[in-house]
LOMI-929273 format. One record per residue (C-alpha): residue number from 1; chain; y, z, x. Coordinates in nm, 2 decimals, decimal comma, m for minus. Example, Ala and Ser with C-alpha at 12.3 -4.5 7.8 and 13.67 -1.06 7.14 Angstrom:
<sites>
(1 A (m0,45 0,78 1,23))
(2 A (m0,11 0,71 1,37))
</sites>
This chain:
<sites>
(1 A (m7,12 m0,85 m1,86))
(2 A (m6,93 m0,78 m1,54))
(3 A (m7,21 m0,55 m1,45))
(4 A (m7,48 m0,80 m1,48))
(5 A (m7,27 m1,06 m1,30))
(6 A (m7,24 m0,80 m1,01))
(7 A (m7,63 m0,72 m0,99))
(8 A (m7,71 m1,07 m1,03))
(9 A (m7,51 m1,17 m0,71))
(10 A (m7,65 m0,87 m0,53))
(11 A (m7,98 m1,01 m0,58))
(12 A (m7,89 m1,36 m0,46))
(13 A (m7,72 m1,17 m0,14))
(14 A (m8,04 m0,98 m0,06))
(15 A (m8,24 m1,31 m0,09))
(16 A (m8,02 m1,49 0,15))
(17 A (m7,83 m1,23 0,37))
(18 A (m7,84 m1,30 0,76))
(19 A (m8,12 m1,14 0,95))
(20 A (m7,89 m0,94 1,17))
(21 A (m7,77 m0,74 0,90))
(22 A (m8,11 m0,54 0,89))
(23 A (m8,21 m0,56 1,27))
(24 A (m7,88 m0,51 1,44))
(25 A (m7,66 m0,21 1,50))
(26 A (m7,37 m0,45 1,51))
(27 A (m7,30 m0,77 1,34))
(28 A (m7,06 m1,06 1,46))
(29 A (m6,93 m0,91 1,75))
(30 A (m6,72 m1,22 1,81))
(31 A (m6,54 m1,16 1,49))
(32 A (m6,48 m0,81 1,52))
(33 A (m6,13 m0,70 1,47))
(34 A (m6,12 m0,32 1,49))
(35 A (m5,79 m0,25 1,31))
(36 A (m5,92 m0,45 1,01))
(37 A (m6,28 m0,35 1,00))
(38 A (m6,26 m0,11 0,71))
(39 A (m6,11 m0,39 0,49))
(40 A (m6,18 m0,75 0,62))
(41 A (m6,55 m0,76 0,56))
(42 A (m6,52 m0,67 0,17))
(43 A (m6,17 m0,88 0,13))
(44 A (m6,40 m1,19 0,22))
(45 A (m6,71 m1,08 0,05))
(46 A (m6,51 m1,02 m0,28))
(47 A (m6,37 m1,38 m0,25))
(48 A (m6,76 m1,52 m0,21))
(49 A (m6,83 m1,32 m0,52))
(50 A (m6,55 m1,47 m0,71))
(51 A (m6,69 m1,82 m0,62))
(52 A (m7,06 m1,70 m0,65))
(53 A (m7,14 m1,83 m0,32))
(54 A (m7,41 m1,63 m0,16))
(55 A (m7,54 m1,87 0,07))
(56 A (m7,69 m1,74 0,41))
(57 A (m7,41 m1,98 0,60))
(58 A (m7,12 m1,82 0,42))
(59 A (m7,26 m1,45 0,44))
(60 A (m7,32 m1,52 0,82))
(61 A (m6,95 m1,58 0,87))
(62 A (m6,83 m1,26 0,73))
(63 A (m6,69 m1,02 1,02))
(64 A (m6,81 m0,71 1,13))
(65 A (m6,79 m0,42 0,88))
(66 A (m6,66 m0,09 1,03))
(67 A (m6,84 0,00 1,39))
(68 A (m7,20 0,02 1,48))
(69 A (m7,38 0,18 1,18))
(70 A (m7,21 0,52 1,20))
(71 A (m6,88 0,43 1,01))
(72 A (m7,07 0,18 0,81))
(73 A (m7,22 m0,20 0,84))
(74 A (m7,25 m0,51 0,61))
(75 A (m7,52 m0,36 0,38))
(76 A (m7,36 m0,01 0,33))
(77 A (m7,02 m0,18 0,24))
(78 A (m7,21 m0,40 m0,01))
(79 A (m7,38 m0,12 m0,16))
(80 A (m7,05 0,07 m0,20))
(81 A (m6,87 m0,23 m0,33))
(82 A (m7,16 m0,27 m0,58))
(83 A (m7,17 0,07 m0,71))
(84 A (m6,79 0,10 m0,71))
(85 A (m6,78 m0,22 m0,93))
(86 A (m7,05 m0,06 m1,17))
(87 A (m6,80 0,25 m1,20))
(88 A (m6,47 0,10 m1,21))
(89 A (m6,37 0,25 m0,88))
(90 A (m6,21 0,08 m0,57))
(91 A (m6,48 0,04 m0,30))
(92 A (m6,32 0,28 m0,07))
(93 A (m6,40 0,54 m0,30))
(94 A (m6,77 0,51 m0,25))
(95 A (m6,89 0,63 0,08))
(96 A (m7,27 0,62 0,17))
(97 A (m7,45 0,86 0,41))
(98 A (m7,78 0,88 0,57))
(99 A (m7,72 1,27 0,54))
(100 A (m7,78 1,45 0,21))
(101 A (m7,56 1,77 0,32))
(102 A (m7,27 1,63 0,55))
(103 A (m7,07 1,48 0,24))
(104 A (m7,03 1,83 0,12))
(105 A (m6,94 1,96 0,45))
(106 A (m6,68 1,67 0,49))
(107 A (m6,49 1,80 0,17))
(108 A (m6,50 2,16 0,29))
(109 A (m6,36 2,07 0,61))
(110 A (m6,07 1,91 0,46))
(111 A (m6,03 2,18 0,22))
(112 A (m6,04 2,45 0,50))
(113 A (m5,76 2,26 0,72))
(114 A (m5,58 2,24 0,38))
(115 A (m5,65 2,59 0,26))
(116 A (m5,76 2,47 m0,06))
(117 A (m6,06 2,61 m0,28))
(118 A (m6,38 2,45 m0,32))
(119 A (m6,67 2,48 m0,59))
(120 A (m7,00 2,33 m0,55))
(121 A (m7,19 2,27 m0,88))
(122 A (m7,52 2,14 m0,90))
(123 A (m7,79 2,06 m1,15))
(124 A (m8,16 2,15 m1,08))
(125 A (m8,20 2,25 m0,71))
(126 A (m7,98 2,20 m0,42))
(127 A (m8,15 2,06 m0,12))
(128 A (m8,34 2,35 0,06))
(129 A (m8,19 2,24 0,39))
(130 A (m7,84 2,34 0,26))
(131 A (m7,78 2,69 0,38))
(132 A (m7,49 2,84 0,23))
(133 A (m7,47 3,16 0,45))
(134 A (m7,50 2,97 0,78))
(135 A (m7,23 2,71 0,64))
(136 A (m7,01 2,98 0,56))
(137 A (m7,07 3,22 0,88))
(138 A (m7,09 2,93 1,16))
(139 A (m6,89 2,64 1,02))
(140 A (m6,61 2,87 0,89))
(141 A (m6,61 2,69 0,52))
(142 A (m6,53 2,89 0,20))
(143 A (m6,68 2,77 m0,13))
(144 A (m6,83 2,89 m0,45))
(145 A (m7,18 2,79 m0,54))
(146 A (m7,31 2,75 m0,89))
(147 A (m7,57 2,61 m1,09))
(148 A (m7,49 2,43 m1,43))
(149 A (m7,72 2,30 m1,70))
(150 A (m7,49 2,01 m1,81))
(151 A (m7,17 1,82 m1,71))
(152 A (m7,03 1,97 m2,03))
(153 A (m7,01 2,32 m1,86))
(154 A (m6,77 2,19 m1,58))
(155 A (m6,44 2,34 m1,67))
(156 A (m6,09 2,32 m1,48))
(157 A (m6,09 2,48 m1,15))
(158 A (m5,79 2,54 m0,88))
(159 A (m5,92 2,34 m0,61))
(160 A (m6,19 2,06 m0,57))
(161 A (m6,50 2,03 m0,76))
(162 A (m6,79 1,89 m0,59))
(163 A (m7,09 1,79 m0,83))
(164 A (m7,43 1,74 m0,65))
(165 A (m7,70 1,57 m0,85))
(166 A (m8,06 1,49 m0,71))
(167 A (m8,14 1,14 m0,85))
(168 A (m8,39 0,89 m0,86))
(169 A (m8,20 0,59 m1,01))
(170 A (m7,90 0,42 m0,81))
(171 A (m7,60 0,28 m1,03))
(172 A (m7,36 0,42 m1,29))
(173 A (m7,28 0,79 m1,31))
(174 A (m7,08 0,98 m1,55))
(175 A (m6,75 1,05 m1,38))
(176 A (m6,58 1,31 m1,59))
(177 A (m6,22 1,42 m1,50))
(178 A (m6,31 1,75 m1,41))
(179 A (m6,54 1,65 m1,12))
(180 A (m6,33 1,56 m0,79))
(181 A (m6,63 1,43 m0,59))
(182 A (m6,98 1,33 m0,76))
(183 A (m7,24 1,33 m0,50))
(184 A (m7,60 1,16 m0,59))
(185 A (m7,86 1,28 m0,34))
(186 A (m8,18 1,06 m0,29))
(187 A (m8,45 1,23 m0,10))
(188 A (m8,55 0,95 0,12))
(189 A (m8,26 0,74 0,15))
(190 A (m7,96 0,97 0,20))
(191 A (m7,66 1,03 m0,04))
(192 A (m7,37 0,84 m0,22))
(193 A (m7,04 1,01 m0,26))
(194 A (m6,80 0,90 m0,54))
(195 A (m6,44 1,01 m0,49))
(196 A (m6,30 1,05 m0,85))
(197 A (m5,94 0,98 m0,91))
(198 A (m5,63 0,85 m0,70))
(199 A (m5,52 1,23 m0,66))
(200 A (m5,81 1,24 m0,43))
(201 A (m5,77 0,93 m0,24))
(202 A (m5,64 1,12 0,06))
(203 A (m5,95 1,24 0,12))
(204 A (m6,11 0,90 0,18))
(205 A (m6,04 0,85 0,57))
(206 A (m6,12 1,23 0,65))
(207 A (m6,46 1,18 0,50))
(208 A (m6,50 0,87 0,66))
(209 A (m6,41 1,00 0,98))
(210 A (m6,67 1,28 0,93))
(211 A (m6,93 1,01 0,89))
(212 A (m6,81 0,83 1,21))
(213 A (m6,81 1,15 1,44))
(214 A (m7,09 1,39 1,30))
(215 A (m7,34 1,15 1,12))
(216 A (m7,37 0,82 1,03))
(217 A (m7,40 0,58 0,71))
(218 A (m7,69 0,51 0,52))
(219 A (m7,91 0,30 0,74))
(220 A (m7,95 m0,07 0,71))
(221 A (m8,30 m0,04 0,60))
(222 A (m8,23 0,24 0,36))
(223 A (m7,91 0,03 0,19))
(224 A (m8,14 m0,25 0,17))
(225 A (m8,41 m0,04 m0,02))
(226 A (m8,11 0,12 m0,25))
(227 A (m7,97 m0,24 m0,35))
(228 A (m8,34 m0,34 m0,45))
(229 A (m8,34 m0,03 m0,66))
(230 A (m8,00 m0,11 m0,80))
(231 A (m8,11 m0,45 m0,91))
(232 A (m8,43 m0,34 m1,03))
(233 A (m8,64 m0,47 m0,78))
(234 A (m8,95 m0,33 m0,62))
(235 A (m8,84 m0,13 m0,33))
(236 A (m9,17 m0,06 m0,16))
(237 A (m9,24 m0,42 m0,02))
(238 A (m9,22 m0,29 0,34))
(239 A (m9,56 m0,16 0,47))
(240 A (m9,54 0,22 0,54))
(241 A (m9,56 0,31 0,93))
(242 A (m9,75 0,59 1,04))
(243 A (m9,47 0,84 1,06))
(244 A (m9,67 1,14 1,23))
(245 A (m9,81 0,93 1,49))
(246 A (m9,48 0,77 1,57))
(247 A (m9,31 1,10 1,59))
(248 A (m9,58 1,25 1,80))
(249 A (m9,57 0,93 2,02))
(250 A (m9,19 0,96 2,06))
(251 A (m9,22 1,33 2,17))
(252 A (m9,48 1,24 2,42))
(253 A (m9,25 0,96 2,57))
(254 A (m8,95 1,18 2,59))
(255 A (m9,13 1,44 2,79))
(256 A (m9,28 1,19 2,99))
(257 A (m8,95 1,03 3,07))
(258 A (m8,74 1,35 3,12))
(259 A (m9,01 1,55 3,28))
(260 A (m8,98 1,84 3,04))
(261 A (m9,23 2,07 2,85))
(262 A (m8,99 2,16 2,58))
(263 A (m8,96 1,99 2,27))
(264 A (m8,73 1,68 2,19))
(265 A (m8,51 1,68 1,91))
(266 A (m8,44 1,33 1,78))
(267 A (m8,15 1,28 1,56))
(268 A (m7,98 0,97 1,35))
(269 A (m7,75 0,89 1,66))
(270 A (m7,60 1,04 1,98))
(271 A (m7,31 1,21 1,79))
(272 A (m7,53 1,37 1,54))
(273 A (m7,74 1,52 1,83))
(274 A (m7,42 1,62 2,00))
(275 A (m7,28 1,77 1,69))
(276 A (m7,60 1,97 1,65))
(277 A (m7,57 2,10 2,00))
(278 A (m7,22 2,23 1,96))
(279 A (m7,29 2,39 1,63))
(280 A (m7,60 2,54 1,75))
(281 A (m7,42 2,68 2,05))
(282 A (m7,17 2,83 1,85))
(283 A (m7,42 2,97 1,63))
(284 A (m7,60 3,13 1,91))
(285 A (m7,27 3,26 2,08))
(286 A (m7,18 3,44 1,74))
(287 A (m7,53 3,62 1,73))
(288 A (m7,55 3,70 2,12))
(289 A (m7,20 3,70 2,24))
(290 A (m7,02 3,89 1,94))
(291 A (m6,65 3,90 1,96))
(292 A (m6,60 3,64 2,25))
(293 A (m6,41 3,33 2,24))
(294 A (m6,60 3,00 2,30))
(295 A (m6,50 2,74 2,54))
(296 A (m6,60 2,37 2,52))
(297 A (m6,53 2,22 2,85))
(298 A (m6,45 1,85 2,82))
(299 A (m6,34 1,56 3,04))
(300 A (m6,01 1,44 2,87))
(301 A (m6,08 1,06 2,95))
(302 A (m6,48 1,09 2,86))
(303 A (m6,61 0,89 2,55))
(304 A (m6,39 0,91 2,25))
(305 A (m6,64 1,03 2,03))
(306 A (m6,72 1,34 2,26))
(307 A (m6,38 1,41 2,30))
(308 A (m6,28 1,36 1,93))
(309 A (m6,58 1,57 1,79))
(310 A (m6,52 1,86 2,04))
(311 A (m6,16 1,90 1,91))
(312 A (m6,26 1,85 1,56))
(313 A (m6,50 2,16 1,58))
(314 A (m6,24 2,37 1,76))
(315 A (m5,98 2,29 1,49))
(316 A (m6,20 2,45 1,24))
(317 A (m6,29 2,78 1,42))
(318 A (m6,05 3,04 1,54))
(319 A (m6,27 3,16 1,81))
(320 A (m6,34 2,82 1,97))
(321 A (m6,11 2,62 2,21))
(322 A (m6,14 2,31 2,42))
(323 A (m6,07 2,29 2,78))
(324 A (m6,02 1,99 2,97))
(325 A (m6,20 1,91 3,26))
(326 A (m6,07 1,62 3,52))
(327 A (m6,36 1,45 3,65))
(328 A (m6,22 1,12 3,73))
(329 A (m5,99 0,91 4,00))
(330 A (m5,84 1,18 4,22))
(331 A (m6,04 1,48 4,07))
(332 A (m6,39 1,61 4,17))
(333 A (m6,61 1,71 3,89))
(334 A (m6,74 2,01 4,11))
(335 A (m6,42 2,15 4,19))
(336 A (m6,29 2,11 3,85))
(337 A (m6,60 2,28 3,70))
(338 A (m6,54 2,56 3,96))
(339 A (m6,17 2,62 3,89))
(340 A (m6,23 2,62 3,48))
(341 A (m6,54 2,85 3,51))
(342 A (m6,34 3,11 3,71))
(343 A (m6,06 3,10 3,44))
(344 A (m6,32 3,14 3,14))
(345 A (m6,48 3,41 3,33))
(346 A (m6,16 3,61 3,35))
(347 A (m6,11 3,58 3,01))
(348 A (m6,46 3,70 2,92))
(349 A (m6,52 3,39 2,71))
(350 A (m6,85 3,17 2,64))
(351 A (m6,86 2,86 2,86))
(352 A (m7,02 2,53 2,72))
(353 A (m6,93 2,22 2,96))
(354 A (m7,00 1,86 2,80))
(355 A (m7,00 1,60 3,09))
(356 A (m7,11 1,26 3,14))
(357 A (m7,32 1,16 3,47))
(358 A (m7,26 0,90 3,58))
(359 A (m6,88 0,94 3,44))
(360 A (m6,75 0,67 3,22))
(361 A (m6,57 0,48 3,28))
(362 A (m6,56 0,52 3,65))
(363 A (m6,93 0,54 3,72))
(364 A (m6,91 0,83 3,94))
(365 A (m7,19 1,07 4,04))
(366 A (m7,09 1,42 4,14))
(367 A (m7,25 1,59 4,47))
(368 A (m7,56 1,73 4,25))
(369 A (m7,63 2,03 4,49))
(370 A (m7,28 2,14 4,48))
(371 A (m7,29 2,10 4,10))
(372 A (m7,62 2,31 4,07))
(373 A (m7,44 2,58 4,30))
(374 A (m7,13 2,59 4,11))
(375 A (m7,29 2,63 3,78))
(376 A (m7,51 2,91 3,93))
(377 A (m7,24 3,10 4,09))
(378 A (m7,22 3,45 3,94))
(379 A (m6,89 3,54 3,82))
(380 A (m6,70 3,85 3,71))
(381 A (m6,47 3,91 3,41))
(382 A (m6,11 4,05 3,47))
(383 A (m6,27 4,40 3,41))
(384 A (m6,55 4,38 3,67))
(385 A (m6,82 4,30 3,41))
(386 A (m7,10 4,00 3,45))
(387 A (m6,92 3,70 3,28))
(388 A (m7,15 3,47 3,05))
(389 A (m7,31 3,20 3,27))
(390 A (m7,23 2,85 3,13))
(391 A (m7,45 2,60 2,96))
(392 A (m7,43 2,25 3,11))
(393 A (m7,45 1,98 2,83))
(394 A (m7,54 1,66 3,00))
(395 A (m7,47 1,31 2,83))
(396 A (m7,69 1,09 3,07))
(397 A (m7,67 0,79 2,84))
(398 A (m7,59 0,55 3,14))
(399 A (m7,90 0,72 3,32))
(400 A (m8,16 0,83 3,07))
(401 A (m8,43 0,76 3,35))
(402 A (m8,31 1,05 3,57))
(403 A (m8,49 1,38 3,53))
(404 A (m8,19 1,60 3,57))
(405 A (m8,37 1,90 3,36))
(406 A (m8,73 1,86 3,45))
(407 A (m8,93 2,15 3,58))
(408 A (m8,82 2,10 3,94))
(409 A (m8,52 1,88 3,84))
(410 A (m8,17 1,94 4,04))
(411 A (m8,04 2,18 3,73))
(412 A (m8,35 2,36 3,67))
(413 A (m8,21 2,69 3,77))
(414 A (m7,93 2,66 3,52))
(415 A (m7,91 2,67 3,16))
(416 A (m7,89 2,27 3,10))
(417 A (m7,93 2,05 2,78))
(418 A (m7,96 1,68 2,83))
(419 A (m7,88 1,42 2,57))
(420 A (m7,90 1,04 2,52))
(421 A (m7,77 0,77 2,27))
(422 A (m8,06 0,60 2,17))
(423 A (m7,85 0,27 2,03))
(424 A (m7,85 0,22 2,43))
(425 A (m8,15 0,19 2,66))
(426 A (m8,40 0,38 2,42))
(427 A (m8,39 0,15 2,14))
(428 A (m8,24 m0,16 2,33))
(429 A (m7,96 m0,18 2,06))
(430 A (m8,20 m0,19 1,78))
(431 A (m8,12 0,20 1,64))
(432 A (m7,87 0,44 1,68))
(433 A (m8,10 0,75 1,70))
(434 A (m8,04 0,98 2,00))
(435 A (m8,24 1,27 2,15))
(436 A (m8,20 1,59 2,35))
(437 A (m8,42 1,81 2,57))
(438 A (m8,34 2,13 2,76))
(439 A (m8,50 2,27 3,06))
(440 A (m8,69 2,61 3,08))
(441 A (m8,38 2,81 3,12))
(442 A (m8,21 2,67 2,81))
(443 A (m8,52 2,61 2,60))
(444 A (m8,45 2,92 2,37))
(445 A (m8,11 2,73 2,26))
(446 A (m8,34 2,46 2,10))
(447 A (m8,41 2,65 1,79))
(448 A (m8,05 2,69 1,69))
(449 A (m7,99 2,33 1,78))
(450 A (m8,26 2,22 1,56))
(451 A (m8,14 2,44 1,30))
(452 A (m7,82 2,28 1,27))
(453 A (m7,97 1,92 1,33))
(454 A (m8,19 2,00 1,00))
(455 A (m7,91 2,16 0,81))
(456 A (m7,68 1,85 0,86))
(457 A (m7,99 1,63 0,75))
(458 A (m7,92 1,44 1,08))
(459 A (m8,28 1,39 1,19))
(460 A (m8,38 1,04 1,30))
(461 A (m8,50 0,84 1,01))
(462 A (m8,88 0,73 1,00))
(463 A (m8,77 0,39 1,10))
(464 A (m8,58 0,50 1,37))
(465 A (m8,86 0,70 1,50))
(466 A (m9,08 0,38 1,48))
(467 A (m8,83 0,19 1,68))
(468 A (m8,81 0,43 1,96))
(469 A (m9,18 0,44 1,95))
(470 A (m9,19 0,08 2,04))
(471 A (m8,91 0,05 2,28))
(472 A (m8,92 0,36 2,47))
(473 A (m9,24 0,27 2,70))
(474 A (m9,04 m0,02 2,84))
(475 A (m8,72 0,15 2,89))
(476 A (m8,76 0,25 3,25))
(477 A (m8,86 m0,11 3,35))
(478 A (m8,56 m0,24 3,15))
(479 A (m8,33 m0,01 3,33))
(480 A (m8,45 m0,15 3,65))
(481 A (m8,43 m0,51 3,58))
(482 A (m8,07 m0,45 3,44))
(483 A (m7,96 m0,25 3,74))
(484 A (m8,11 m0,54 3,97))
(485 A (m7,88 m0,80 3,77))
(486 A (m7,59 m0,56 3,78))
(487 A (m7,60 m0,49 4,17))
(488 A (m7,63 m0,88 4,22))
(489 A (m7,31 m0,92 3,99))
(490 A (m7,14 m0,66 4,17))
(491 A (m7,20 m0,79 4,53))
(492 A (m7,11 m1,14 4,40))
(493 A (m6,77 m1,03 4,26))
(494 A (m6,69 m0,84 4,62))
(495 A (m6,76 m1,17 4,79))
(496 A (m6,55 m1,38 4,53))
(497 A (m6,28 m1,15 4,49))
(498 A (m6,27 m0,89 4,78))
(499 A (m5,92 m0,74 4,64))
(500 A (m6,08 m0,64 4,33))
(501 A (m6,17 m0,25 4,32))
(502 A (m6,52 m0,21 4,17))
(503 A (m6,65 0,13 4,05))
(504 A (m7,03 0,16 4,07))
(505 A (m7,29 0,35 4,24))
(506 A (m7,36 0,33 4,59))
(507 A (m7,70 0,21 4,73))
(508 A (m7,77 0,56 4,84))
(509 A (m7,74 0,70 4,48))
(510 A (m7,95 0,41 4,37))
(511 A (m8,22 0,52 4,62))
(512 A (m8,18 0,84 4,44))
(513 A (m8,27 0,69 4,11))
(514 A (m7,91 0,65 3,97))
(515 A (m7,95 0,29 3,86))
(516 A (m7,69 0,24 3,58))
(517 A (m7,62 m0,13 3,48))
(518 A (m7,26 m0,08 3,42))
(519 A (m6,96 m0,11 3,63))
(520 A (m6,60 m0,10 3,60))
(521 A (m6,34 m0,33 3,74))
(522 A (m6,01 m0,30 3,84))
(523 A (m5,84 m0,65 3,93))
(524 A (m5,59 m0,71 4,17))
(525 A (m5,25 m0,69 4,04))
(526 A (m4,89 m0,77 4,15))
(527 A (m4,54 m0,69 4,04))
(528 A (m4,23 m0,50 4,16))
(529 A (m4,28 m0,17 3,98))
(530 A (m4,56 0,04 3,86))
(531 A (m4,50 m0,07 3,50))
(532 A (m4,51 m0,45 3,60))
(533 A (m4,82 m0,41 3,79))
(534 A (m5,01 m0,23 3,52))
(535 A (m4,91 m0,50 3,27))
(536 A (m5,02 m0,76 3,49))
(537 A (m5,34 m0,59 3,54))
(538 A (m5,41 m0,54 3,18))
(539 A (m5,32 m0,89 3,11))
(540 A (m5,55 m1,02 3,35))
(541 A (m5,84 m0,79 3,22))
(542 A (m5,83 m0,98 2,89))
(543 A (m5,81 m1,31 3,05))
(544 A (m6,13 m1,25 3,24))
(545 A (m6,30 m1,11 2,92))
(546 A (m6,19 m1,37 2,69))
(547 A (m6,29 m1,64 2,94))
(548 A (m6,65 m1,48 2,96))
(549 A (m6,68 m1,47 2,59))
(550 A (m6,57 m1,82 2,52))
(551 A (m6,75 m1,98 2,80))
(552 A (m7,07 m1,80 2,73))
(553 A (m7,05 m1,71 2,36))
(554 A (m7,44 m1,66 2,32))
(555 A (m7,44 m1,40 2,58))
(556 A (m7,12 m1,25 2,66))
(557 A (m6,98 m1,01 2,38))
(558 A (m6,69 m0,79 2,34))
(559 A (m6,84 m0,46 2,30))
(560 A (m6,87 m0,10 2,41))
(561 A (m7,26 m0,13 2,40))
(562 A (m7,49 m0,08 2,67))
(563 A (m7,84 m0,10 2,74))
(564 A (m7,91 m0,37 2,52))
(565 A (m8,23 m0,60 2,55))
(566 A (m8,02 m0,92 2,64))
(567 A (m7,68 m1,05 2,72))
(568 A (m7,35 m0,90 2,87))
(569 A (m7,10 m0,67 2,74))
(570 A (m6,74 m0,64 2,81))
(571 A (m6,47 m0,37 2,69))
(572 A (m6,15 m0,21 2,81))
(573 A (m6,24 0,17 2,75))
(574 A (m5,88 0,26 2,68))
(575 A (m5,87 0,03 2,37))
(576 A (m6,25 0,11 2,26))
(577 A (m6,46 0,42 2,38))
(578 A (m6,16 0,61 2,45))
(579 A (m5,98 0,53 2,12))
(580 A (m5,88 0,90 2,04))
(581 A (m5,82 1,00 2,40))
(582 A (m5,47 1,09 2,50))
(583 A (m5,27 0,79 2,63))
(584 A (m5,21 0,93 2,97))
(585 A (m5,61 0,99 3,03))
(586 A (m5,69 0,62 2,92))
(587 A (m5,83 0,38 3,16))
(588 A (m5,71 0,02 3,10))
(589 A (m5,97 m0,14 3,34))
(590 A (m6,26 m0,36 3,24))
(591 A (m6,58 m0,22 3,19))
(592 A (m6,90 m0,44 3,22))
(593 A (m7,26 m0,38 3,12))
(594 A (m7,55 m0,62 3,21))
(595 A (m7,90 m0,63 3,05))
(596 A (m8,22 m0,72 3,20))
(597 A (m8,23 m1,04 3,02))
(598 A (m7,93 m1,26 3,09))
(599 A (m7,80 m1,58 3,25))
(600 A (m7,66 m1,42 3,58))
(601 A (m7,59 m1,78 3,75))
(602 A (m7,39 m1,87 3,44))
(603 A (m7,17 m1,56 3,44))
(604 A (m7,12 m1,60 3,85))
(605 A (m7,00 m1,95 3,77))
(606 A (m6,75 m1,84 3,50))
(607 A (m6,62 m1,55 3,72))
(608 A (m6,57 m1,84 4,01))
(609 A (m6,36 m2,03 3,74))
(610 A (m6,16 m1,72 3,68))
(611 A (m6,09 m1,64 4,03))
(612 A (m5,96 m1,99 4,10))
(613 A (m5,71 m1,96 3,79))
(614 A (m5,56 m1,64 3,93))
</sites>
C-alpha cells in the first residue's frame, strides 16, 4: 500500500514539477542554505508527501538540494527518496551517480584509508570500462573480484561486500544481510548505490564527497527518465538528438575556440575532467618515471574543489604529494613557480602544476612571457641529472576565450594542458560538462587522461554535449558583452566609492584578450585593531550582497557561479569556493560576476544606495 502511494505521488510530482528542476544547474538560490542543503529539501518534500500536495506552487517553494548537480539536485533527491521508501531505507542510504564505476571507487577509497578488505561480486558482466588492473596499480585500491550466479552464493566476508548488478528496471532490490553495498547499473542513465545497514552508515558522507569532488550525481534529465521508469511510464518521450553530429560539432568548436589541433576531451563536469587529468598524469609518471615521487603544485587559496581533490588523490598514494604554490596578494605566481620547481628538481620528483589564470578570487594575470620562461627552464637534480620537465595544468574557466595552448600560443613551448568548467561560459549555466585540450608538446598525455575519463565513466552525457553544441558558438560574444558590463560597473564603483579596492584586469590586459566578467571587491573598513577592521569589512560585504539580492531579486543571486546567460552573481569566496581551504588562506572579500544580459543601471542605483548607508 505504501509503495503504490509513493509511486502515485511521484507521478503527480513529475507532472507538476517546476521546469527549473530539469533545465538549471541550480534551483532557488535565494533559499539555499549550505549547512542544511543535504536535508532541508527532503524534509520539506516529505511533508508535502504526507499532505499529498504535489502542486507546482508548493514544489517551487522547496529550497535548493545539495549544490549544483555534482552533489545532487531536486530530481536526484526525489529519485533517491522514492527508492529508499520502496526498500525501507533512509533516503541518505541511496546515492545516485552519473557514473557506473565511481560508486565502486568510492567504497574502495574509504576502505583503503581504513585498511579494510573489499570484495566486488557481480552477476553477468561488469561494465567493460571497469579496468581492475589499472584501478589496483594507479589508484592503489585493493579488492577481490568474483562472479556469482545468484545472491544465495554470497557468504560472510571479513570486510565490505559490494554487489554489482546491471539492470533494466528501477525500484525494489533484494538487500540480503551479506551485501553491504548494492550497486544497480543502468547503461544509459548511470547507477544507484544502496548502502545496506546502519553499520555502513559511516560510509555515506565519504561516498557523497566522492560524488561531489570526482564525478556528479545522476543528471536531472536522466533522473527524470529513471523516475518515469519507476512509475511505469514511457521513458522515451524525448526526441533523440543526433549524438554523433553533436560530438563532432563540439570537437570542432573547442578546436576553433582554443586554436588547437589535438582532440578535446569532454567530461561530465570540470572536476570530472580535472580528476581524469590528475589520474592520467599519475599513470603516465608510473610508466615513464618509475620510482620517482609525484608532486602536484597547487595554490592554497584556489577553488576549493581543485584544492580538495588534489589532496584527496595524494592521501591515497604514497608517492604523491601536494605542494603549496602562493599566487595571490603579495605573492607572484612566476617567482613562486620558480622556487617550487627548483626544489622539486633537486628531489628528482615529477612536477605537475595546477593553476588558475586569471587567479581566483583576486583576478590576477601573471607576466606570461616570464611564466613561459620559468616553465621552460632546464633544471638539474641534486646529482646533476636532467630533471623532469613540468606539466602546466591551466584552469582557464575565467577566460576560456584566450588561446593559451594554441599552436603559436604563449605556452606552446612547454607541456601544457588547459581545462574549463563548462557550467560557466561554455554552456551559460545550462550544464555542468567541462572539457580539456593540450598543446602539441603535451598531446601524448591526452590518451592517458582519456583512459581515466572513460574508466571513471565521467564522459559528458549526450544531453550535455547537445547543450554545448548549442551554446559554444555564442560563447566568445557573450564573454565580450559580459566584460563590457563588468568594466562599466567597476569604473562606476571606483567613482562612487574610491576608497574600495577592486581586483580586476587592467585595460592593457583586456587589450591582450583577458576579458573576464568577474571582479573582487575589498570594501573600505575601520577599527582600532586588525580584528576589528576585518570584522567590520566582513559585515559590510554581507550588507552589500544582501541589499543587492533583496532589491534586485530577479537578477542578483548569492552564488559562486559565473558565465550565466543573465543576471549578476555575488559570493564571499571564503564561505563558498574556498570551503575546504585552510583558514589562513581564505579570502573574505566580495566576488562579483556579471552576465551579458542584466539591468546594469539598476545595480548602479542600488550600489549608490549602499554607499549612502555606510
